[in-house]
Structure formats: structure tokens, C-alpha cells
PyMOL Python script that loads the backbone (N, CA, C, O; Angstrom):
from pymol import cmd

cmd.read_pdbstr("""\
ATOM      1  N   UNK A   1      92.781  16.710  38.743  1.00  0.00           N
ATOM      2  CA  UNK A   1      91.446  16.281  38.277  1.00  0.00           C
ATOM      3  C   UNK A   1      90.464  17.410  38.317  1.00  0.00           C
ATOM      4  O   UNK A   1      90.413  18.160  39.291  1.00  0.00           O
ATOM      5  N   UNK A   2      89.664  17.547  37.249  1.00  0.00           N
ATOM      6  CA  UNK A   2      88.684  18.518  37.195  1.00  0.00           C
ATOM      7  C   UNK A   2      87.498  18.238  38.083  1.00  0.00           C
ATOM      8  O   UNK A   2      86.977  17.123  38.048  1.00  0.00           O
ATOM      9  N   UNK A   3      87.067  19.133  38.832  1.00  0.00           N
ATOM     10  CA  UNK A   3      85.855  18.843  39.666  1.00  0.00           C
ATOM     11  C   UNK A   3      84.613  19.221  38.900  1.00  0.00           C
ATOM     12  O   UNK A   3      84.489  20.337  38.396  1.00  0.00           O
ATOM     13  N   UNK A   4      83.591  18.173  38.808  1.00  0.00           N
ATOM     14  CA  UNK A   4      82.454  18.518  38.029  1.00  0.00           C
ATOM     15  C   UNK A   4      81.374  19.192  38.994  1.00  0.00           C
ATOM     16  O   UNK A   4      81.245  18.847  40.169  1.00  0.00           O
ATOM     17  N   UNK A   5      80.652  20.137  38.411  1.00  0.00           N
ATOM     18  CA  UNK A   5      79.592  20.679  39.064  1.00  0.00           C
ATOM     19  C   UNK A   5      78.375  19.820  39.073  1.00  0.00           C
ATOM     20  O   UNK A   5      77.825  19.538  38.009  1.00  0.00           O
ATOM     21  N   UNK A   6      77.926  19.388  40.215  1.00  0.00           N
ATOM     22  CA  UNK A   6      76.752  18.408  40.312  1.00  0.00           C
ATOM     23  C   UNK A   6      75.389  19.182  40.352  1.00  0.00           C
ATOM     24  O   UNK A   6      74.368  18.496  40.371  1.00  0.00           O
ATOM     25  N   UNK A   7      75.277  20.552  40.368  1.00  0.00           N
ATOM     26  CA  UNK A   7      74.071  21.130  40.513  1.00  0.00           C
ATOM     27  C   UNK A   7      73.319  20.936  39.180  1.00  0.00           C
ATOM     28  O   UNK A   7      73.892  20.822  38.097  1.00  0.00           O
ATOM     29  N   UNK A   8      71.947  20.908  39.363  1.00  0.00           N
ATOM     30  CA  UNK A   8      71.148  20.797  38.201  1.00  0.00           C
ATOM     31  C   UNK A   8      71.237  21.932  37.351  1.00  0.00           C
ATOM     32  O   UNK A   8      71.275  23.049  37.867  1.00  0.00           O
ATOM     33  N   UNK A   9      71.278  21.792  36.070  1.00  0.00           N
ATOM     34  CA  UNK A   9      71.438  22.819  34.986  1.00  0.00           C
ATOM     35  C   UNK A   9      70.218  22.769  34.074  1.00  0.00           C
ATOM     36  O   UNK A   9      69.575  21.730  33.922  1.00  0.00           O
ATOM     37  N   UNK A  10      69.928  23.865  33.497  1.00  0.00           N
ATOM     38  CA  UNK A  10      68.772  24.015  32.567  1.00  0.00           C
ATOM     39  C   UNK A  10      69.102  25.058  31.489  1.00  0.00           C
ATOM     40  O   UNK A  10      69.796  26.036  31.769  1.00  0.00           O
ATOM     41  N   UNK A  11      68.597  24.850  30.232  1.00  0.00           N
ATOM     42  CA  UNK A  11      68.705  25.760  29.229  1.00  0.00           C
ATOM     43  C   UNK A  11      67.486  25.762  28.464  1.00  0.00           C
ATOM     44  O   UNK A  11      66.985  24.701  28.091  1.00  0.00           O
ATOM     45  N   UNK A  12      66.952  26.928  28.195  1.00  0.00           N
ATOM     46  CA  UNK A  12      65.606  27.130  27.499  1.00  0.00           C
ATOM     47  C   UNK A  12      65.996  27.602  26.134  1.00  0.00           C
ATOM     48  O   UNK A  12      66.896  28.431  25.997  1.00  0.00           O
ATOM     49  N   UNK A  13      65.272  27.039  25.011  1.00  0.00           N
ATOM     50  CA  UNK A  13      65.390  27.514  23.678  1.00  0.00           C
ATOM     51  C   UNK A  13      64.202  28.087  23.274  1.00  0.00           C
ATOM     52  O   UNK A  13      63.157  27.705  23.801  1.00  0.00           O
ATOM     53  N   UNK A  14      64.193  29.029  22.339  1.00  0.00           N
ATOM     54  CA  UNK A  14      63.082  29.568  21.593  1.00  0.00           C
ATOM     55  C   UNK A  14      63.300  29.419  20.200  1.00  0.00           C
ATOM     56  O   UNK A  14      64.351  29.762  19.658  1.00  0.00           O
ATOM     57  N   UNK A  15      62.153  28.822  19.493  1.00  0.00           N
ATOM     58  CA  UNK A  15      62.264  28.661  18.094  1.00  0.00           C
ATOM     59  C   UNK A  15      60.886  28.932  17.395  1.00  0.00           C
ATOM     60  O   UNK A  15      59.878  28.281  17.670  1.00  0.00           O
ATOM     61  N   UNK A  16      60.919  29.945  16.467  1.00  0.00           N
ATOM     62  CA  UNK A  16      59.791  30.169  15.592  1.00  0.00           C
ATOM     63  C   UNK A  16      60.213  30.034  14.277  1.00  0.00           C
ATOM     64  O   UNK A  16      60.827  30.944  13.720  1.00  0.00           O
ATOM     65  N   UNK A  17      59.919  28.888  13.675  1.00  0.00           N
ATOM     66  CA  UNK A  17      60.401  28.611  12.309  1.00  0.00           C
ATOM     67  C   UNK A  17      60.177  29.638  11.285  1.00  0.00           C
ATOM     68  O   UNK A  17      61.075  29.819  10.463  1.00  0.00           O
ATOM     69  N   UNK A  18      59.095  30.341  11.222  1.00  0.00           N
ATOM     70  CA  UNK A  18      58.842  31.326  10.250  1.00  0.00           C
ATOM     71  C   UNK A  18      59.539  32.680  10.490  1.00  0.00           C
ATOM     72  O   UNK A  18      59.554  33.583   9.653  1.00  0.00           O
ATOM     73  N   UNK A  19      60.111  32.742  11.695  1.00  0.00           N
ATOM     74  CA  UNK A  19      60.690  34.052  12.160  1.00  0.00           C
ATOM     75  C   UNK A  19      62.199  34.015  12.393  1.00  0.00           C
ATOM     76  O   UNK A  19      62.855  35.055  12.340  1.00  0.00           O
ATOM     77  N   UNK A  20      62.776  32.794  12.660  1.00  0.00           N
ATOM     78  CA  UNK A  20      64.120  32.543  13.137  1.00  0.00           C
ATOM     79  C   UNK A  20      64.801  31.529  12.185  1.00  0.00           C
ATOM     80  O   UNK A  20      64.188  30.553  11.751  1.00  0.00           O
ATOM     81  N   UNK A  21      66.102  31.800  11.873  1.00  0.00           N
ATOM     82  CA  UNK A  21      66.874  30.888  11.214  1.00  0.00           C
ATOM     83  C   UNK A  21      67.190  29.613  12.082  1.00  0.00           C
ATOM     84  O   UNK A  21      67.192  28.502  11.552  1.00  0.00           O
ATOM     85  N   UNK A  22      67.439  29.773  13.334  1.00  0.00           N
ATOM     86  CA  UNK A  22      67.753  28.744  14.154  1.00  0.00           C
ATOM     87  C   UNK A  22      67.212  28.951  15.525  1.00  0.00           C
ATOM     88  O   UNK A  22      66.865  30.092  15.830  1.00  0.00           O
ATOM     89  N   UNK A  23      67.093  27.918  16.445  1.00  0.00           N
ATOM     90  CA  UNK A  23      66.650  28.225  17.801  1.00  0.00           C
ATOM     91  C   UNK A  23      67.707  29.038  18.532  1.00  0.00           C
ATOM     92  O   UNK A  23      68.904  28.996  18.248  1.00  0.00           O
ATOM     93  N   UNK A  24      67.214  29.722  19.421  1.00  0.00           N
ATOM     94  CA  UNK A  24      68.021  30.748  20.197  1.00  0.00           C
ATOM     95  C   UNK A  24      68.004  30.337  21.778  1.00  0.00           C
ATOM     96  O   UNK A  24      66.982  29.878  22.289  1.00  0.00           O
ATOM     97  N   UNK A  25      69.059  30.509  22.422  1.00  0.00           N
ATOM     98  CA  UNK A  25      69.193  30.288  23.832  1.00  0.00           C
ATOM     99  C   UNK A  25      68.385  31.527  24.669  1.00  0.00           C
ATOM    100  O   UNK A  25      68.817  32.678  24.605  1.00  0.00           O
ATOM    101  N   UNK A  26      67.437  31.263  25.289  1.00  0.00           N
ATOM    102  CA  UNK A  26      66.711  32.448  25.987  1.00  0.00           C
ATOM    103  C   UNK A  26      66.856  32.433  27.552  1.00  0.00           C
ATOM    104  O   UNK A  26      66.572  33.419  28.234  1.00  0.00           O
ATOM    105  N   UNK A  27      67.289  31.325  28.044  1.00  0.00           N
ATOM    106  CA  UNK A  27      67.553  31.223  29.410  1.00  0.00           C
ATOM    107  C   UNK A  27      68.460  30.158  29.721  1.00  0.00           C
ATOM    108  O   UNK A  27      68.425  29.123  29.056  1.00  0.00           O
ATOM    109  N   UNK A  28      69.357  30.323  30.767  1.00  0.00           N
ATOM    110  CA  UNK A  28      70.322  29.192  31.201  1.00  0.00           C
ATOM    111  C   UNK A  28      70.566  29.426  32.641  1.00  0.00           C
ATOM    112  O   UNK A  28      70.435  30.547  33.133  1.00  0.00           O
ATOM    113  N   UNK A  29      70.922  28.376  33.332  1.00  0.00           N
ATOM    114  CA  UNK A  29      71.312  28.538  34.669  1.00  0.00           C
ATOM    115  C   UNK A  29      71.492  27.272  35.357  1.00  0.00           C
ATOM    116  O   UNK A  29      71.141  26.211  34.842  1.00  0.00           O
ATOM    117  N   UNK A  30      72.091  27.358  36.643  1.00  0.00           N
ATOM    118  CA  UNK A  30      72.349  26.123  37.436  1.00  0.00           C
ATOM    119  C   UNK A  30      71.677  26.328  38.778  1.00  0.00           C
ATOM    120  O   UNK A  30      71.306  27.444  39.141  1.00  0.00           O
ATOM    121  N   UNK A  31      71.534  25.288  39.475  1.00  0.00           N
ATOM    122  CA  UNK A  31      70.925  25.436  40.814  1.00  0.00           C
ATOM    123  C   UNK A  31      69.521  25.970  40.908  1.00  0.00           C
ATOM    124  O   UNK A  31      68.580  25.515  40.259  1.00  0.00           O
ATOM    125  N   UNK A  32      69.445  26.972  41.767  1.00  0.00           N
ATOM    126  CA  UNK A  32      68.107  27.620  41.856  1.00  0.00           C
ATOM    127  C   UNK A  32      67.503  28.178  40.596  1.00  0.00           C
ATOM    128  O   UNK A  32      66.291  28.158  40.381  1.00  0.00           O
ATOM    129  N   UNK A  33      68.445  28.705  39.728  1.00  0.00           N
ATOM    130  CA  UNK A  33      68.010  29.343  38.535  1.00  0.00           C
ATOM    131  C   UNK A  33      67.483  28.229  37.501  1.00  0.00           C
ATOM    132  O   UNK A  33      66.476  28.430  36.823  1.00  0.00           O
ATOM    133  N   UNK A  34      68.193  27.099  37.430  1.00  0.00           N
ATOM    134  CA  UNK A  34      67.674  26.008  36.667  1.00  0.00           C
ATOM    135  C   UNK A  34      66.382  25.539  37.249  1.00  0.00           C
ATOM    136  O   UNK A  34      65.482  25.240  36.465  1.00  0.00           O
ATOM    137  N   UNK A  35      66.195  25.445  38.495  1.00  0.00           N
ATOM    138  CA  UNK A  35      64.900  24.929  39.152  1.00  0.00           C
ATOM    139  C   UNK A  35      63.856  25.982  38.697  1.00  0.00           C
ATOM    140  O   UNK A  35      62.756  25.598  38.298  1.00  0.00           O
ATOM    141  N   UNK A  36      64.149  27.210  38.742  1.00  0.00           N
ATOM    142  CA  UNK A  36      63.126  28.296  38.250  1.00  0.00           C
ATOM    143  C   UNK A  36      62.724  28.161  36.736  1.00  0.00           C
ATOM    144  O   UNK A  36      61.564  28.300  36.347  1.00  0.00           O
ATOM    145  N   UNK A  37      63.811  27.874  35.905  1.00  0.00           N
ATOM    146  CA  UNK A  37      63.533  27.678  34.489  1.00  0.00           C
ATOM    147  C   UNK A  37      62.631  26.481  34.310  1.00  0.00           C
ATOM    148  O   UNK A  37      61.735  26.516  33.466  1.00  0.00           O
ATOM    149  N   UNK A  38      62.846  25.367  35.114  1.00  0.00           N
ATOM    150  CA  UNK A  38      62.093  24.150  34.923  1.00  0.00           C
ATOM    151  C   UNK A  38      60.644  24.555  35.516  1.00  0.00           C
ATOM    152  O   UNK A  38      59.665  24.241  34.839  1.00  0.00           O
ATOM    153  N   UNK A  39      60.473  25.154  36.595  1.00  0.00           N
ATOM    154  CA  UNK A  39      59.117  25.451  37.129  1.00  0.00           C
ATOM    155  C   UNK A  39      58.325  26.315  36.217  1.00  0.00           C
ATOM    156  O   UNK A  39      57.110  26.161  36.098  1.00  0.00           O
ATOM    157  N   UNK A  40      58.999  27.231  35.563  1.00  0.00           N
ATOM    158  CA  UNK A  40      58.284  28.125  34.640  1.00  0.00           C
ATOM    159  C   UNK A  40      57.733  27.248  33.339  1.00  0.00           C
ATOM    160  O   UNK A  40      56.595  27.337  32.879  1.00  0.00           O
ATOM    161  N   UNK A  41      58.669  26.480  32.904  1.00  0.00           N
ATOM    162  CA  UNK A  41      58.372  25.601  31.744  1.00  0.00           C
ATOM    163  C   UNK A  41      57.139  24.776  32.119  1.00  0.00           C
ATOM    164  O   UNK A  41      56.114  24.819  31.439  1.00  0.00           O
ATOM    165  N   UNK A  42      57.257  24.052  33.177  1.00  0.00           N
ATOM    166  CA  UNK A  42      56.080  23.176  33.510  1.00  0.00           C
ATOM    167  C   UNK A  42      54.813  23.899  33.845  1.00  0.00           C
ATOM    168  O   UNK A  42      53.738  23.325  33.672  1.00  0.00           O
ATOM    169  N   UNK A  43      54.869  25.192  34.341  1.00  0.00           N
ATOM    170  CA  UNK A  43      53.684  25.898  34.578  1.00  0.00           C
ATOM    171  C   UNK A  43      53.042  26.351  33.348  1.00  0.00           C
ATOM    172  O   UNK A  43      51.836  26.598  33.314  1.00  0.00           O
ATOM    173  N   UNK A  44      53.855  26.474  32.282  1.00  0.00           N
ATOM    174  CA  UNK A  44      53.228  26.843  30.983  1.00  0.00           C
ATOM    175  C   UNK A  44      53.056  25.600  30.085  1.00  0.00           C
ATOM    176  O   UNK A  44      52.883  25.782  28.880  1.00  0.00           O
ATOM    177  N   UNK A  45      53.090  24.361  30.584  1.00  0.00           N
ATOM    178  CA  UNK A  45      52.948  23.294  29.700  1.00  0.00           C
ATOM    179  C   UNK A  45      53.988  23.051  28.726  1.00  0.00           C
ATOM    180  O   UNK A  45      53.710  22.428  27.701  1.00  0.00           O
ATOM    181  N   UNK A  46      55.218  23.498  28.951  1.00  0.00           N
ATOM    182  CA  UNK A  46      56.267  23.327  27.929  1.00  0.00           C
ATOM    183  C   UNK A  46      56.957  22.002  28.278  1.00  0.00           C
ATOM    184  O   UNK A  46      57.339  21.789  29.429  1.00  0.00           O
ATOM    185  N   UNK A  47      57.115  21.133  27.313  1.00  0.00           N
ATOM    186  CA  UNK A  47      57.787  19.812  27.644  1.00  0.00           C
ATOM    187  C   UNK A  47      59.210  20.054  27.973  1.00  0.00           C
ATOM    188  O   UNK A  47      59.839  20.965  27.433  1.00  0.00           O
ATOM    189  N   UNK A  48      59.736  19.246  28.860  1.00  0.00           N
ATOM    190  CA  UNK A  48      61.148  19.360  29.395  1.00  0.00           C
ATOM    191  C   UNK A  48      61.782  18.122  29.035  1.00  0.00           C
ATOM    192  O   UNK A  48      61.297  17.065  29.436  1.00  0.00           O
ATOM    193  N   UNK A  49      62.889  18.143  28.269  1.00  0.00           N
ATOM    194  CA  UNK A  49      63.702  17.095  27.779  1.00  0.00           C
ATOM    195  C   UNK A  49      65.023  17.066  28.594  1.00  0.00           C
ATOM    196  O   UNK A  49      65.798  18.023  28.596  1.00  0.00           O
ATOM    197  N   UNK A  50      65.234  15.963  29.262  1.00  0.00           N
ATOM    198  CA  UNK A  50      66.415  15.914  30.130  1.00  0.00           C
ATOM    199  C   UNK A  50      67.587  15.244  29.340  1.00  0.00           C
ATOM    200  O   UNK A  50      67.488  14.092  28.919  1.00  0.00           O
ATOM    201  N   UNK A  51      68.721  16.030  29.155  1.00  0.00           N
ATOM    202  CA  UNK A  51      69.829  15.417  28.406  1.00  0.00           C
ATOM    203  C   UNK A  51      71.084  16.260  29.014  1.00  0.00           C
ATOM    204  O   UNK A  51      71.354  17.420  28.704  1.00  0.00           O
ATOM    205  N   UNK A  52      71.748  15.503  29.878  1.00  0.00           N
ATOM    206  CA  UNK A  52      72.810  16.299  30.582  1.00  0.00           C
ATOM    207  C   UNK A  52      73.974  16.683  29.626  1.00  0.00           C
ATOM    208  O   UNK A  52      74.590  17.727  29.839  1.00  0.00           O
ATOM    209  N   UNK A  53      74.285  15.911  28.622  1.00  0.00           N
ATOM    210  CA  UNK A  53      75.427  16.297  27.700  1.00  0.00           C
ATOM    211  C   UNK A  53      74.953  17.575  26.817  1.00  0.00           C
ATOM    212  O   UNK A  53      75.689  18.534  26.584  1.00  0.00           O
ATOM    213  N   UNK A  54      73.745  17.459  26.405  1.00  0.00           N
ATOM    214  CA  UNK A  54      73.243  18.667  25.627  1.00  0.00           C
ATOM    215  C   UNK A  54      73.152  19.883  26.446  1.00  0.00           C
ATOM    216  O   UNK A  54      73.494  20.968  25.974  1.00  0.00           O
ATOM    217  N   UNK A  55      72.705  19.765  27.661  1.00  0.00           N
ATOM    218  CA  UNK A  55      72.751  21.040  28.559  1.00  0.00           C
ATOM    219  C   UNK A  55      74.031  21.597  28.689  1.00  0.00           C
ATOM    220  O   UNK A  55      74.221  22.812  28.646  1.00  0.00           O
ATOM    221  N   UNK A  56      75.001  20.688  28.862  1.00  0.00           N
ATOM    222  CA  UNK A  56      76.432  21.185  29.177  1.00  0.00           C
ATOM    223  C   UNK A  56      76.836  22.003  27.747  1.00  0.00           C
ATOM    224  O   UNK A  56      77.412  23.089  27.811  1.00  0.00           O
ATOM    225  N   UNK A  57      76.546  21.494  26.687  1.00  0.00           N
ATOM    226  CA  UNK A  57      76.914  22.121  25.394  1.00  0.00           C
ATOM    227  C   UNK A  57      76.179  23.372  25.255  1.00  0.00           C
ATOM    228  O   UNK A  57      76.835  24.383  25.002  1.00  0.00           O
ATOM    229  N   UNK A  58      74.899  23.456  25.385  1.00  0.00           N
ATOM    230  CA  UNK A  58      74.195  24.561  25.237  1.00  0.00           C
ATOM    231  C   UNK A  58      74.453  25.604  26.339  1.00  0.00           C
ATOM    232  O   UNK A  58      74.246  26.794  26.104  1.00  0.00           O
ATOM    233  N   UNK A  59      74.895  25.192  27.520  1.00  0.00           N
ATOM    234  CA  UNK A  59      75.162  26.176  28.682  1.00  0.00           C
ATOM    235  C   UNK A  59      76.342  27.004  28.234  1.00  0.00           C
ATOM    236  O   UNK A  59      76.544  28.084  28.790  1.00  0.00           O
ATOM    237  N   UNK A  60      77.143  26.576  27.263  1.00  0.00           N
ATOM    238  CA  UNK A  60      78.502  27.258  26.915  1.00  0.00           C
ATOM    239  C   UNK A  60      78.013  28.389  25.945  1.00  0.00           C
ATOM    240  O   UNK A  60      78.809  29.300  25.718  1.00  0.00           O
ATOM    241  N   UNK A  61      76.872  28.415  25.399  1.00  0.00           N
ATOM    242  CA  UNK A  61      76.425  29.533  24.410  1.00  0.00           C
ATOM    243  C   UNK A  61      75.931  30.640  25.259  1.00  0.00           C
ATOM    244  O   UNK A  61      75.508  30.418  26.394  1.00  0.00           O
ATOM    245  N   UNK A  62      75.974  31.886  24.718  1.00  0.00           N
ATOM    246  CA  UNK A  62      75.481  33.148  25.214  1.00  0.00           C
ATOM    247  C   UNK A  62      74.006  33.195  25.085  1.00  0.00           C
ATOM    248  O   UNK A  62      73.385  32.571  24.225  1.00  0.00           O
ATOM    249  N   UNK A  63      73.451  33.997  26.019  1.00  0.00           N
ATOM    250  CA  UNK A  63      72.042  34.223  25.922  1.00  0.00           C
ATOM    251  C   UNK A  63      71.767  35.010  24.585  1.00  0.00           C
ATOM    252  O   UNK A  63      72.572  35.804  24.096  1.00  0.00           O
ATOM    253  N   UNK A  64      70.643  34.724  24.097  1.00  0.00           N
ATOM    254  CA  UNK A  64      70.266  35.231  22.810  1.00  0.00           C
ATOM    255  C   UNK A  64      71.095  34.795  21.620  1.00  0.00           C
ATOM    256  O   UNK A  64      70.933  35.377  20.547  1.00  0.00           O
ATOM    257  N   UNK A  65      71.925  33.864  21.730  1.00  0.00           N
ATOM    258  CA  UNK A  65      72.673  33.209  20.602  1.00  0.00           C
ATOM    259  C   UNK A  65      72.004  32.170  20.011  1.00  0.00           C
ATOM    260  O   UNK A  65      71.450  31.308  20.693  1.00  0.00           O
ATOM    261  N   UNK A  66      71.997  32.160  18.648  1.00  0.00           N
ATOM    262  CA  UNK A  66      71.506  31.067  17.831  1.00  0.00           C
ATOM    263  C   UNK A  66      72.347  29.908  18.120  1.00  0.00           C
ATOM    264  O   UNK A  66      73.535  30.034  18.416  1.00  0.00           O
ATOM    265  N   UNK A  67      71.740  28.759  18.038  1.00  0.00           N
ATOM    266  CA  UNK A  67      72.559  27.502  18.268  1.00  0.00           C
ATOM    267  C   UNK A  67      73.407  27.320  17.013  1.00  0.00           C
ATOM    268  O   UNK A  67      72.876  27.541  15.925  1.00  0.00           O
ATOM    269  N   UNK A  68      74.624  26.953  17.072  1.00  0.00           N
ATOM    270  CA  UNK A  68      75.479  26.775  15.925  1.00  0.00           C
ATOM    271  C   UNK A  68      75.045  25.566  14.985  1.00  0.00           C
ATOM    272  O   UNK A  68      74.461  24.573  15.419  1.00  0.00           O
ATOM    273  N   UNK A  69      75.368  25.742  13.742  1.00  0.00           N
ATOM    274  CA  UNK A  69      75.105  24.656  12.766  1.00  0.00           C
ATOM    275  C   UNK A  69      75.333  23.219  13.164  1.00  0.00           C
ATOM    276  O   UNK A  69      74.588  22.305  12.811  1.00  0.00           O
ATOM    277  N   UNK A  70      76.470  23.061  13.968  1.00  0.00           N
ATOM    278  CA  UNK A  70      76.885  21.717  14.252  1.00  0.00           C
ATOM    279  C   UNK A  70      75.969  21.078  15.275  1.00  0.00           C
ATOM    280  O   UNK A  70      76.079  19.875  15.511  1.00  0.00           O
ATOM    281  N   UNK A  71      75.002  21.886  15.939  1.00  0.00           N
ATOM    282  CA  UNK A  71      74.039  21.329  16.783  1.00  0.00           C
ATOM    283  C   UNK A  71      72.632  21.165  16.109  1.00  0.00           C
ATOM    284  O   UNK A  71      71.708  20.661  16.747  1.00  0.00           O
ATOM    285  N   UNK A  72      72.485  21.567  14.898  1.00  0.00           N
ATOM    286  CA  UNK A  72      71.223  21.410  14.292  1.00  0.00           C
ATOM    287  C   UNK A  72      70.622  20.054  14.319  1.00  0.00           C
ATOM    288  O   UNK A  72      69.430  19.909  14.590  1.00  0.00           O
ATOM    289  N   UNK A  73      71.422  19.034  14.040  1.00  0.00           N
ATOM    290  CA  UNK A  73      70.716  17.702  14.068  1.00  0.00           C
ATOM    291  C   UNK A  73      70.309  17.219  15.440  1.00  0.00           C
ATOM    292  O   UNK A  73      69.284  16.544  15.538  1.00  0.00           O
ATOM    293  N   UNK A  74      70.981  17.491  16.437  1.00  0.00           N
ATOM    294  CA  UNK A  74      70.588  17.171  17.692  1.00  0.00           C
ATOM    295  C   UNK A  74      69.396  17.956  18.209  1.00  0.00           C
ATOM    296  O   UNK A  74      68.490  17.447  18.870  1.00  0.00           O
ATOM    297  N   UNK A  75      69.458  19.111  17.891  1.00  0.00           N
ATOM    298  CA  UNK A  75      68.286  20.081  18.220  1.00  0.00           C
ATOM    299  C   UNK A  75      67.072  19.699  17.377  1.00  0.00           C
ATOM    300  O   UNK A  75      65.955  19.773  17.889  1.00  0.00           O
ATOM    301  N   UNK A  76      67.225  19.298  16.129  1.00  0.00           N
ATOM    302  CA  UNK A  76      66.073  18.660  15.406  1.00  0.00           C
ATOM    303  C   UNK A  76      65.480  17.537  16.008  1.00  0.00           C
ATOM    304  O   UNK A  76      64.266  17.347  15.943  1.00  0.00           O
ATOM    305  N   UNK A  77      66.264  16.770  16.596  1.00  0.00           N
ATOM    306  CA  UNK A  77      65.729  15.475  17.359  1.00  0.00           C
ATOM    307  C   UNK A  77      64.887  15.962  18.474  1.00  0.00           C
ATOM    308  O   UNK A  77      63.778  15.465  18.667  1.00  0.00           O
ATOM    309  N   UNK A  78      65.374  16.940  19.241  1.00  0.00           N
ATOM    310  CA  UNK A  78      64.742  17.424  20.413  1.00  0.00           C
ATOM    311  C   UNK A  78      63.329  18.071  19.997  1.00  0.00           C
ATOM    312  O   UNK A  78      62.275  17.870  20.600  1.00  0.00           O
ATOM    313  N   UNK A  79      63.489  18.862  18.889  1.00  0.00           N
ATOM    314  CA  UNK A  79      62.133  19.498  18.412  1.00  0.00           C
ATOM    315  C   UNK A  79      61.186  18.495  17.989  1.00  0.00           C
ATOM    316  O   UNK A  79      59.989  18.705  18.187  1.00  0.00           O
ATOM    317  N   UNK A  80      61.597  17.357  17.394  1.00  0.00           N
ATOM    318  CA  UNK A  80      60.722  16.354  16.936  1.00  0.00           C
ATOM    319  C   UNK A  80      60.110  15.682  18.128  1.00  0.00           C
ATOM    320  O   UNK A  80      58.942  15.301  18.047  1.00  0.00           O
ATOM    321  N   UNK A  81      60.779  15.510  19.196  1.00  0.00           N
ATOM    322  CA  UNK A  81      60.304  14.875  20.419  1.00  0.00           C
ATOM    323  C   UNK A  81      59.310  15.941  21.017  1.00  0.00           C
ATOM    324  O   UNK A  81      58.278  15.488  21.513  1.00  0.00           O
ATOM    325  N   UNK A  82      59.483  17.176  21.027  1.00  0.00           N
ATOM    326  CA  UNK A  82      58.684  18.114  21.518  1.00  0.00           C
ATOM    327  C   UNK A  82      57.297  18.151  20.657  1.00  0.00           C
ATOM    328  O   UNK A  82      56.230  18.227  21.267  1.00  0.00           O
ATOM    329  N   UNK A  83      57.324  18.103  19.378  1.00  0.00           N
ATOM    330  CA  UNK A  83      56.136  18.081  18.535  1.00  0.00           C
ATOM    331  C   UNK A  83      55.403  16.773  18.821  1.00  0.00           C
ATOM    332  O   UNK A  83      54.172  16.775  18.802  1.00  0.00           O
ATOM    333  N   UNK A  84      56.064  15.691  19.076  1.00  0.00           N
ATOM    334  CA  UNK A  84      55.404  14.478  19.264  1.00  0.00           C
ATOM    335  C   UNK A  84      54.675  14.469  20.659  1.00  0.00           C
ATOM    336  O   UNK A  84      53.535  14.021  20.783  1.00  0.00           O
ATOM    337  N   UNK A  85      55.398  14.988  21.691  1.00  0.00           N
ATOM    338  CA  UNK A  85      54.808  15.161  23.036  1.00  0.00           C
ATOM    339  C   UNK A  85      53.554  16.007  23.004  1.00  0.00           C
ATOM    340  O   UNK A  85      52.505  15.627  23.524  1.00  0.00           O
ATOM    341  N   UNK A  86      53.699  17.239  22.338  1.00  0.00           N
ATOM    342  CA  UNK A  86      52.569  18.214  22.238  1.00  0.00           C
ATOM    343  C   UNK A  86      51.313  17.504  21.507  1.00  0.00           C
ATOM    344  O   UNK A  86      50.163  17.661  21.919  1.00  0.00           O
ATOM    345  N   UNK A  87      51.608  16.781  20.484  1.00  0.00           N
ATOM    346  CA  UNK A  87      50.579  16.051  19.795  1.00  0.00           C
ATOM    347  C   UNK A  87      49.861  14.995  20.707  1.00  0.00           C
ATOM    348  O   UNK A  87      48.636  14.878  20.753  1.00  0.00           O
ATOM    349  N   UNK A  88      50.662  14.310  21.357  1.00  0.00           N
ATOM    350  CA  UNK A  88      50.077  13.310  22.278  1.00  0.00           C
ATOM    351  C   UNK A  88      49.186  13.914  23.442  1.00  0.00           C
ATOM    352  O   UNK A  88      48.253  13.267  23.916  1.00  0.00           O
ATOM    353  N   UNK A  89      49.489  15.073  23.839  1.00  0.00           N
ATOM    354  CA  UNK A  89      48.822  15.658  24.986  1.00  0.00           C
ATOM    355  C   UNK A  89      47.733  16.627  24.596  1.00  0.00           C
ATOM    356  O   UNK A  89      46.953  17.075  25.436  1.00  0.00           O
ATOM    357  N   UNK A  90      47.679  16.983  23.178  1.00  0.00           N
ATOM    358  CA  UNK A  90      46.716  17.816  22.817  1.00  0.00           C
ATOM    359  C   UNK A  90      45.390  17.173  22.406  1.00  0.00           C
ATOM    360  O   UNK A  90      44.444  17.877  22.057  1.00  0.00           O
TER     361      UNK A  90
END
""", "prot")
cmd.dss("prot")
cmd.show_as("cartoon", "prot")
cmd.util.cbc("prot")
cmd.orient("prot")
């Protein structure tokens, strides 16, 4: 039986539509590193979306790697959520 890692994980994406073809993984980590990623995001008013399955998938990508086309639709949903949250809080 495979033992699952129960530590908190986080992945940060960067996306500038006019400059990038796809969002890019700019930070990822587990445990204290994940906590620091979340702390920095919250300190800068960046919305945090919790999705354990998506974090697992994105964690497998390398830093500075564009997300692959097969993840475009799910990332589009996350970006739509981010835009909605930003609009509500602005």
C-alpha cells in the first residue's frame, strides 16, 4: 500500500495573458514551504483556492514550467474564480 503524504501542499501560478501563452508554476512545496507560499499570497491579497487534486497534479510540474494543454480547462475555471473574487473585493 502506498503511503500518502498528509502535509499541506501549495503551488503558485503566474499568468500574464498578454505576455504568456499559458500559466507557469512559479513556486511549489509541502509543509513549511507550503505554509510560506500561502502566507506570502495572503499578505499580498492573492486569492487562495484549495483543491487537493489540482495541487497534486501541479506539484508534479517543474518550476517555471507552463501548465500542459490538458490542464487548460481546469486552470481556466480557477482563473475565472480568481477574477470573480478580485471583482467582489475591489
